[in-house]
N, C-alpha and C positions, 0 to 999 in steps of 0.2 A: 278303538283304540284308533287313530289314524297314526300308523305307521310312518315316519320322517325319514330324512335318508341322515347317514353319517353325519355330515358335515353339519346339517342343521344343529341335529342335537348335541354337539359339542358344540359349536356356537352360540348356542342358548344357553348351556352350560358354564362357559368360561363368563358369558356375560353377568350371569347371576351371583358368580363367583369373585369377580369384578366389582359387583355391588358390594360383596359385604366386607373387601378388602381381602380377599381370600389370594394374596399374590403367591405365598408357597404352593399352596395347592395347585395354581396356575404353572407356575415353572415347573414341577414336577411333573404334569401330565406332560408339558410339552417340550422336556427333556431341554430346559434351561439350568443355568448354574443354580446351584441350592444343596442341602440338605448339609450330611456332616462337612463340617470344617471347612475346608475347601468348595463344595460343593460339584465337585469334579464326579460324582459317581450319578449325580441327577440327570446330569447331560450326556456319561457315556451310558447310561441304559437304552438311551434312544438312539444313538450316536451309534451301538456296536452294530443294531442291525444293518446298515448299511454296508458293512463286510459280509453280508453273505447275500447271493446272486441265486435265482430259479432259474432253472433250466425249463424249455416247453416241451412237454412229450402229447404233441397233438394226437398220434396214429394208434389209438390203443382202445379204437373202435367203443368209445361213447357217446351214445346216441343224443343225452342232452343234460341237462344237471339233474334233472328229476333222477336219474341212477349215484347220484353224488350220495355216500351217507356220510354223516359223521356222526353218527350215535355209538356211545364207549361205555362201558360197566365198568361202574368203580365201589368199592366198598360195598359190593351185590346190588349197587342199584344202577340202572338201565340209564343213561341220561341221553337226549337228544343229542348233546354238544358237549365239543370236550372243554369248553370253555366256563370257567364259575367266577362270581366273585372274589373279591378279596378278601384276607379275615380282617374284617371292615369292624372299627372303633364309633364313636363320636359322630356328627357328623348330623346335630340335633339343631344346628342354626339353618339346616338346609331343608329338612322337613320335620313335621311330627312324627315322632314312633320312626326314623329311620331302618333302623335293622328290622323291622316289621315288613319295612317297603322292599328291602332289599329281597327279604325271605319270601314275599310272596310274588316279586319278580321274577327269581328263581323256580319257583314252582309253575309258574306259569309258563315259563318256557324250555322246561325239562332238564337244570341244571341243578345245582347244588348250592346253599348259601354257605357262607363261610365265615364265623365270628371272631373277632379278634376279643379286647378287652371289653368288660360290659355288664352290667349287671345279670342278677339271675334272674328278675323279673323282663327283662329284652330279652336274653336268652328263651325263658318259657313262651313269650310275646311270638316270637320266630317259629319255635316247635309245633305252635297253636297252628299256626297258619297249612299249616299240612308238610312244607316243605322240607326236601333232605338238609340239615343241617350239619357241619363239622365246627365245632368249638377249639379254638385254639386259645393259650393261657399261656403269661408271662413264666419268667424260669423266675419265680418269687423265691426271698430267699428262706421261707418258712414252708419245708416241703408237705407242711400236714396243709396249708393254704390251696395247694397245687392240687391234690390227691381232694380234697374236697368239691374244687370247683368242677373237678372233672368227675370225680363221684356223682353229684347231681346233675350235669349234662349227660350222663351215661344215662342215671333215672329216668328223667323226665324224656328221653329219647332220640337223641340224636345219632348218626348215623357213624360216626367216629370224633375222637379228640386225640388232642395235642399239644405241642410246645411249642412257642420259640425259641428254638436254642440263639438265634444271633442276637438274642436282648441280655445275653449273661450279664456284660457290660452296659446296660440301657443303649439308649440312640441318641442320633445327635441334632440339631439344627443350627447347625453355624458352630457357633462355641458352647452353648447353649444345651446341658447335658439333660436328657429325658430319661425318667424313672430310675435316673440313679441313685443309689442306697436302698431303692426296693427291690431290682432283683439284684441275682446272683447267680456265678457258675454253677452248674452240678457236674459230679462226677455220674461217669458213665452205669455204676452202680446205683448212683441213685434216681437217675432216669429210668434204666430198666427196674429197677422194684416199684417206682411210681406206675409203668405200665401194668406189670404183673397185679396190680390193682384191678386192674379194668377189663372187661370181656366183650371190648368192641375196639374195632381199628386205633389205632396207636400212632399217631404221626409227628415225626420229628420234622418242623418247621426251622429254614434258615440255614440248609446244607451250602457249603462251598468251595468242596475239597471233597476228593477221593478219597482220601482217610477217615474225615467224620463219614462218608455215605456210609462204607465200609463197616465200619464201628454201629453205626446207627443200625443197619441191616440185622444186628444180631438180636436185637428186643424191638424193633416199628416194623409196621404195615403198610407204610406209605413213609414219603419224605418231600420235602418242597425244595428244590434246589433255588435258593432265593438272595440276594444281598437285603433286602428289606426293602426295598425301593430306593436303597441312597441313602439310609438314615442311621444306618449304622457305623458303619467303615469309608474314610475318605479314599479313592483309588480303590475300591474294591472291583474285584473280577466280576464281569456281566456273568451270569447263571447259564449262557452258550456258549461259554468260553470252556467251562469247566464239566457242561454236562456228556460230551461224549465221553469224558475219560471216566465219569460217574455212573454212565450207562454202563460201563466197561467193566468198572471194578465190583459191579454188585451183578453181574450178569448169572443168571441160573439161580438167582433166587426170584421169590414170588412177591418184593418189594415194589409199590406202585412209585414212577418217579413224576413226581410233578412240579411246576416251574413257574414262576413268576416275574415280577421288574420289570418294567418297559415296556412291557405289552398293548399293543392300541390296535393296531390290524390285523385282520385273517391274514396277511402274507405273513405277521410277527410269529400267528400261532401256527400256521405250516410248517415255517422254520422251526418252532420249539421240538413239533410232533416228528420232524422231518432227521432231529437229532436224538432223538430218544425218548423224550414226555410224552406220556401217558394222556397230560392234560394242562390246561393251562390256568392262573387265577389272575383277574383283573382288578386291580384294589382302584385305582385311579380312575379307570373308565367307569369303573358303577359309581364312582363318587360325581362326577360331571354326567353322566346321566340323571342320578337323581337331581342335581341342582335343576337341571334343564326340564324334569316333568316328573319328579316322583316316580314312582314305581313303573311307568309308559316309558319314562324317559329313560329306562334302565333296558327292560324289554326293547325301544325300539333299536338301541345303542347292540345290545347283543345279536339279535336279531340280525342286523348290519351287518356286523361282525362277521356271523355263520354264516351268511350268503357269499362273504368276501372269501372266506374260507373255500365254501362248495365250488367257485366259481375258480380260484388257483388251484385248487385240487385237481380239477376238470383238464385246465391247461397245462397242467402238470403231471395228469396220467394217472392219478389216484382215482381209482372209485370208491375207496374209503378208509378210513382210519389206519388198519391192517396192511395197507399196499404203500403208505406211506415210507418213505427211506432216506435217506443220506446222500443217495446218487441222483436228487434231483437237485441236488445244491453246487454251486461253487463258494468258496469261502477263498475270499481274500487275502 
């Protein structure tokens, strides 16, 4: 595989999306107006990163970038980087067996492949690559369907499962409702009961407030702080705006805190980690890499982003993930 620069891969991926008429996908990646209703959240998901600046800490006796360690442990797995694919679905117009390619890419770089909606066959293909896979289901109205889907995932060997709670009332693109009538809100007792049927880590994805984080900590092993990439709520907060209070609210627990929505570069990842996240999910970035060059496009993008993270960590005086703290940040 020939590694290309971040910019080269992104340009190639965006060109492919343009050729397919993927205007919304392009807007979402670039942070242009789009998504739910007025479309402000897509814009804000990129704009918010500009509010956070980084301090240089260069006198930390770091010899070179080989000393920088980006490895983390999550769901009992040792990962080479704190960056993972988003909870992906669809993408059949970009490549044959796209979710299998995502899994193969994540396996090769030592990360985790997350799957959103999709068939059992697609999930099985992902697991059979030998990758670490996390399955996230929608909050379907029928709890039996959720339990059956997650139980199947556990049986075939995923490392964790969970539910998109931010999809209780479906999603939106403009005024068009997505999965309206298919999903529905769940009481805490229902989510807790679903989690109790499983013997692997349970993830609650779509947390965007301290109160939800606190309630989820009673039955979840991990949470993903997320506004679902701006396709659920117009004028939604950015995950990094609420992350510090969420970290404080569930301090002292063993809950793993992950984050997504709008992350594109290594500096974005460092900001998320400095504010208290253990890892970052990148959905649109995975999609653009896939569009550019299939599995190799994803690998090239993720390796480039992790290289950016290592360089930025060195400049900010952080030798490993545990040494990253919010004292390297200035919040406007």
